[in-house]
C-alpha positions in Angstrom: 0.0 0.1 -0.1 1.2 3.6 -0.9 2.0 5.9 2.0 1.6 9.3 1.9 4.9 11.3 3.1 4.8 14.5 4.9 7.0 17.6 4.5 9.0 17.0 7.9 10.0 13.8 6.1 11.4 15.3 3.2 13.1 17.8 5.3 15.0 15.1 7.1 15.6 13.5 3.8 17.1 16.6 2.1 19.0 17.8 5.6 22.4 16.9 4.2 21.8 18.8 0.7 22.4 22.8 0.6 19.5 25.1 0.6 19.7 25.9 -3.3 20.9 23.1 -5.3 22.2 22.7 -8.6 20.7 20.2 -11.1 22.8 17.4 -10.8 22.6 17.8 -6.9 19.0 17.9 -6.9 19.0 14.7 -9.4 21.3 12.7 -6.7 18.7 14.1 -4.0 15.9 12.4 -5.7 17.8 9.5 -7.1 17.1 10.1 -10.7 19.5 10.9 -13.6 20.8 14.6 -14.4 19.0 14.1 -17.8 15.6 13.4 -15.7 16.2 16.5 -13.5 16.5 18.7 -16.5 13.3 17.3 -18.0 11.4 17.8 -14.8 12.8 21.5 -14.8 12.0 22.4 -18.4 8.6 20.9 -18.2 7.9 23.0 -15.4 7.3 20.2 -13.0 10.1 21.9 -10.6 10.2 25.8 -10.3 13.8 26.8 -10.6 15.8 29.8 -10.4 18.3 30.7 -13.1 21.4 32.9 -12.1 23.3 33.6 -15.5 23.3 30.3 -17.6 23.0 28.1 -14.4 19.8 26.7 -13.2 19.1 26.1 -9.1 16.5 24.4 -7.5 15.7 25.7 -3.8 15.0 23.2 -1.3 11.6 24.4 -0.7 10.9 24.1 -4.3 11.9 20.8 -4.6 9.6 19.5 -1.5 6.9 21.3 -2.9 7.3 19.1 -6.0 7.6 15.9 -3.9 4.8 16.6 -1.8 2.4 17.5 -5.0 4.1 14.2 -6.3 2.9 11.9 -3.4 -0.6 13.8 -3.1 -1.2 12.8 -6.9 0.7 9.5 -6.5 2.9 10.0 -9.6 6.4 9.4 -10.1 
């Protein structure tokens, strides 16, 4: 049976990661490839910040995405 996770769960899961992550760091935290991480950003599923040519995902944006994903039970 699928069990919904809380914001506190994801905060503990991401504790060792910086507050603002690069796409490769975010991908590692989510256990997906960098290619998939960039795809999630490009498709607008995860909000991001663009600084120059670099893309960054604040931890709060990632947690929001994970909570919505769980709510919709989508991987």
